[in-house]
C-alpha positions in Angstrom: 13.3 -5.4 -12.4 15.9 -6.0 -9.9 19.3 -3.8 -10.1 22.1 -5.0 -7.8 24.7 -2.3 -6.9 27.9 -3.8 -5.7 31.0 -2.1 -4.6 34.3 -3.7 -3.6 36.8 -2.1 -1.0 40.2 -1.2 -2.3 43.4 -1.7 -0.4 43.9 1.6 1.2 40.3 2.7 1.1 38.5 3.7 4.2 35.2 2.5 5.3 33.7 5.8 5.1 34.9 6.3 1.4 33.4 2.9 0.5 30.1 4.0 1.9 30.4 7.2 0.2 31.1 5.3 -3.2 28.2 3.0 -2.7 25.5 5.6 -1.9 26.8 7.5 -5.1 26.3 4.3 -7.1 22.9 3.7 -5.5 21.8 7.3 -6.5 23.0 7.0 -10.0 21.4 3.7 -10.6 18.0 5.5 -9.9 16.7 3.0 -7.2 15.7 5.4 -4.7 13.3 7.4 -6.8 11.8 4.3 -8.1 11.0 2.8 -4.6 9.7 6.3 -3.6 7.3 6.3 -6.4 6.0 3.0 -5.5 5.7 3.4 -1.9 2.1 4.0 -1.7 1.1 2.2 -4.7 -2.2 0.1 -4.4 -3.3 -2.4 -7.0 -6.7 -2.0 -8.6 -9.1 -4.5 -7.3 -10.2 -7.2 -9.7 -13.9 -6.9 -11.1 -14.8 -10.2 -9.0 -13.6 -8.7 -5.8 -15.5 -5.4 -6.5 -18.7 -7.3 -7.3 -18.6 -9.4 -4.2 -18.0 -6.3 -2.2 -21.2 -4.6 -3.7 -23.3 -7.9 -3.3 -22.0 -7.9 0.4 -23.0 -4.3 1.0 -26.5 -4.7 -0.6 -27.1 -8.0 1.5 -26.1 -6.2 4.7 -28.4 -3.3 3.9 -31.3 -5.5 3.1 -30.5 -7.1 6.6 -30.5 -3.7 8.4 -33.7 -2.7 6.9 -35.4 -5.9 7.7 -34.2 -5.7 11.4 -35.5 -1.9 11.6 -38.8 -3.0 10.2 -39.1 -5.7 12.8 -38.1 -3.2 15.4 -35.2 -5.3 16.7 -32.6 -2.2 16.1 -33.2 1.6 16.4 -32.7 3.9 13.3 -29.2 5.2 12.7 -28.7 8.9 13.4 -26.5 10.8 11.3 -24.1 13.3 12.7 -21.6 13.4 15.3 -21.6 11.3 18.4 
């Protein structure tokens, strides 16, 4: 939903007054609050993407356990480094 805000300069109008009128019109249209509301919006992931991420995580976990069992890597220690 696009809202275009447009103002035209009158004959004897200063640039400062034109900017003031423009900002008033933008505030009245409600564009700024809507943009601030959507600023950090993140789309929900599709079920297929979630499923693929889970499958990848399970595969990585199985690979880690296999390498650990073979002694190729050391067990991860929890806590701070």
